[in-house]
N, C-alpha and C positions, 0 to 999 in steps of 0.2 A: 593392545588395550583390551582389558577384560570385559566380558559381557556385562558385569555389573557397572563398570565405569561407563560403558557406552549407553547403558539404560539410564543412568543418572545424568549423563550428558544430554540425552535426548529429552529427558524431563526438564532439564534446565532450559533448553531451547524452546520448549513448549511455553515456559514462563516468559522468555525474552521476546516471543511473538505475542503472547497474550497481553503484556504490559502496554506496549504502544497502542494496541487496539482499544483497551479500556480508556486510556488517556485520550485518544483521538475522539472516540464517540462521546465522551463526557464533554468535550468542547463543542463538537458538532451539534448535539441535541440542545445545546443552550444558545446556538447562534441567533435565533429570534430575540432572546432576552438580551444578549450582548449588543445586538444591533440597536435595540430600543434604548439600552443604557447609554450607548455611545451617541445615539441620535444621528446616525448616518444613513445614506441612501444605499440602494443595491449596488450601484457602481462604486461607491466609496467602500462598501464592504468588500468588494472584489479587490480593491487596492490594499485593504488591510490583509486579506488572504494571500496577497502577493508576497507578503513577508514569509508566510509558510513555504511558498514556492521557491523563493530565493534561497532560503535556508536549506531547503531540501537539495537544490541543485548544487550549492556549495559543498554540502556534506557528501553527496554522492560522488562528486568529482574528486574529492580528497580521499574517499574511503578506500578505493583500490589500492592507492600508494601506501596508505597507513597499514592496510593488511599485509601487503607485501613486506613492509619493513618491521612491523611490530607483531603480526599475527592477529587472529580474529578476537582473541579474549579482551585485550585492552581497548579495541575499537568498539566492541559491543558495550563494554562498561561505560566508555565515554559517551556513546550515543544515548544510553539509558539515563545517565546523569543529566544530560541536556534536556531530555524529555521531562524529567522531574522538575528541573529548573523552570521549564517552559510552562508547566501548569501553575506554578507559583506566579509567573509573570502575567499570564492571561487572567488569572483570578484577581490579581492586584489591579490590573488594567480595568477590569469590569467594575471593581469596587470604587475605583477613583474616576470612573467614566473617561479614561484616558486612552484614546485611539492609538497614540504612539506606543504606549506600554503593551497594549494588546498585540500590536504589530510586532514588537520586539519579542514578546513571549512566543508568538507563532513562528517567528524567525528561528528561535532556539529549538522549537519543537521540530521544524523542518530540518534544521542541521543535525539534530539527534536522530531523527528517522533516517535521513539520508546517509549520515556517516555510519550508522549501524546496518544499513540495508545490505551492502555487499558482504560485510563481515558475517552476519547471521545466516545469509544464504550460502556462503562458502562453507561455513561450519555445518549447516544442514546437508549440503551436497556431500560433504565428507562422511557424515553419518550414513547417507544413502549408500555410499560405496562400501562402508564397513559391514552393513547388514544385508546388502544386496537386494533392497526393496525400495520403492518410492517413499520418500519422507516429507519432501517439501510441501505437497498439497496438505498434508495433515498439519504440519507446522503453520502454514498460512491459515489453515482452518482455526488454529488457536488464536491467531490475530482476529479473525472474524468473530470467534467466540467472545474475545475481549470487547469487541464492538457491540455485541448483543448485551452483555452484562453491563457495559458502560452506558449504552442506550437506554436500557431499562431503568438504571439508576438515574440518568438524566431526565427521563420522562417523569419518573416519580418526583424527583426534586423540582421539576417545572410545575407539576400539578400541586405540589405542596408549597409553592412560592418560596423555596429555599434559595437564598442568594447565591449567585454564581460563585462568588469567592469562597464561601463555606463549602459548597459542593466540591470545588476543585482542591480545596485544602485537604479533604478526606482522601481524594484520589492521590494527592501527593504523598501522604503518609503510607498508604497501601503500596504505592509503587516503590517507595524507598525500602519497605520490608521485603518485597519480592526480590528486589535486586540484591539485598544482603543475603538472602537465602540461596539464590540460584547461582551466583558468581562462582562459588567454590567448586562446582561440578564441570566447569569449562577447562579443558586442557590448554596449556601454553603451546605456542609454536605452530598451530594450524594456520595454513595459508601463507606462511613465510616464503618469500621468493627464494628460489635456488639459482637464479640467473647469474648471480655474481660468480658462481663456480663453473659455468658452462662456457662453451666456445663463443667467439665473437659473433658468429652467425646466429646463435640462439639467444644472444643477450638482449635483443630487441624484438621480442614477439608482439609487444603492444601495438605498434603500428600496423603489423600484419593482420590483426584481427579486423581492422577497418576495411581490408581488401576482401574479406570473406563475404561473398554475396549472400550466401544462405544465412549467415549470422546476422547480416543487416535485415533480412526479411523477418527473421525471428524478433529483431528489435522493433520492426514495424508492427508486429502483432502485439508486443508489449506496449507500444505506444497507443494503440487503439483500445486495448482492454484496460490499461491503466487509466486512460481518460474516462472510460465507462465507470470504473471503480471511484476515481477521484472526483468526478462530477457529482456522484451521489454523496460522497463523504463531505464535499464542500457545500452543496446546494440543495440536497433533497428536502430537508425540513422547510427551508424557505420556498422551494418549488411548490410544495404541497400547500403551504400557507398562502403564498402570493398567487400561484397559478391555478389552485383548485379550491381556494377559499376555506381551508381547514384552520382550526385554531392551533396554537403553538403546541399544546399537548398532543393533539391528533397528528400534527406533522412529525413530532418525535416518535410517535408510535409507528408511523409508516417507515421511518428510518430504521427503527428496530426490526421491522419486518424485512427490510432489505438486508440488514446485517445477519439476521437469522437464515435467510436464503443463501447468503454467502457462506455462512458457516456450514450448512447442510451440504452445499456443493463441494466444499473443500474436504470435508471429512469423508464424503462418499467418493471423492475423485479417484483415490487409489484403486478402488474396485474397478471402475470404468477404464482407467488408464492401463491396468494389467490386461484387461480383455480386449480393448478396442485400439489402443495406442493413442499417442499424443495428438496426431493430426485429426483423427475422427472426433476425439473429445473436444479439441479446440474449436473445430467447425460447429459442433452441436452447441457449445457454449456461446459462440458468437451469434448463432441463429436465435438462441433463447434471449440473449441480451437485446438483440435487435427487435424482436417481438415485444419485449417489455417496454422498451423506449418508444416504439410506435404508439402503443396504448397510452402510455403516460402523456405523450405530446399531444395526440390527436383526439383522444376520448374526452368528452365533456361530462362523462358520468364519473363522479367522485369515487364511487365504490370500485369501478372497473380500473380507474387509474391507480388507486391505492393497492389493489390486488395484483396488478401488472408489475409492480415493483418487485414482486417475488421472482418473476421471470428475469427482470433486469439483474437482480442480485445473483440468481443461479447462473446467468450467463457471464457475469463478470468475475465469478468466484475462482475459476481455474486459469484464466488467461495469464496472469502475472507469474504464479508459481510454476506452472507447466512450461512456459516459455523460458523462464530462467533455468530450469532444469535442463531444457533442451540446449540452451546456450553452453552450459557447463559440459555437456557431452559432445559438443560439436567439434572439438579439436583440442590441441594442446593449450597449456596455460589457462587453466580454469578461471583463475582470479581475474585475469584480463578480460575474458570473454563475459563472465557474469557481470563484471564492472561496466563494460561497454553497453550491454543490453539494458542494465539497470539505468545507466545514464540516459539512453534513448527513452525509456519509460518515464523517467522523471521530467523530460521535456513536457509531457502531458500535464504533470503537476505544476510546472513553471508557467506554462502558457494558459492552462485551463481556467484557473479561478478568475484572474482578471479579465480574460477574453470572454468567458461566459457571463461574468458580471457586467461587462460593457454591453454585450448583446442583450442581456436580460433588461438592462435599464432602458434600451431603445425599442426592443421588440417584445419583451416579456421573457421570463425564464423558460416557459414551455417551448417558444420558438427557438431559443438559444440551444436547446437540447438537440435540435436537428443536426448540429455540428457533430455531436457525440454519436448520433445515429449513423451518420455517414462513415465515420471511422470504424465503428463496430461492424458495419455491413462489409467493409473492406477486409476485415480479418477473416471473414468466411472464405474469401478467395486465397488468402495467404497462409491458411492453416497447414497445408502440406509441408511447408518449410520447417515445421517443428519435428518432423520425423528425422532424427539424427542417428538412428541405430547403427548405420554403416560408416559413421564419421567420427566416432569417439576417438580414434587414434589416427585419423587422417589429418594431413597438414592443411592449413588455411589455403583457400583459393587464391591464386596469385592475381 
């Protein structure tokens, strides 16, 4: 593959990470408006978000098999198309005040995100091997950059009283244009399984990855850090509105701050990873996230709570991409390993929204975030598992 082709491919992956980010934050910043349009409680909103979680889990469970059989390119395209369809569904559900339609739209969004997750990360890991340098943190930084752009647009639309359905219609059009532009740079055949041509002993590496203790510890790190990121994506605007008394526009602004901190952390992540390694970076990230959560939960000062979201965002920024990169380097059969760790991470997205919504309904959203804090604190102790430098070619533990 020529240097020009690799560069174009990398630029296309930037777009395929950016696009879900802008779509996700466009929905998240409008959650107070959507909740009011639907006339639902916090617990009911958690059930609506459950559609996103179920779709994500189904998508992620299918993604690894699709990549092995079809390659990354068609799976990335399928996931992106589902995300575009989802923005139409959520916008229509808001316009019609239909909770089932919003739930269906979020299900499609989750299915698109989940189905494309393994594919886009396997493609990114392949680019890492081609250029010999970390790429996934920067690619995930493009996702966070998309959340910043979408969050700013959502905040502006909220302040200007633009209806949710018109706002999301614009996002749909932009997403379709980005897909049409970027898809041409993705090569065919990446991620295809070669197991059909190998010996019987090597044809079933999938179950073996479940026996790799270190890989499961990496999965636990992803679970904790994905919950930290997902909790903010699902609940942060409402947390600031209901838990700290901000209005909807200010709540959206705080979310933009979180997304900006995520973006900064991911774009700067390569610098720190090269110098300090994965384990040290993940430990520092988890500590930052824990500090941010403590202040958001326990501080009654609105300014302190809002600013501490920056620590939360910086802490959550590198957990998912760095752990996925570590999983890919932890042994043979990269697709199976990335798929397994991504599935474990998506458990956070499956259980998180309805679980936090239920707790928030009974104890308040601030108290519900204590669960997230406990998981993030555990990642501080698990961080050494991400050091896989000596395991890239080692077999899975029996």
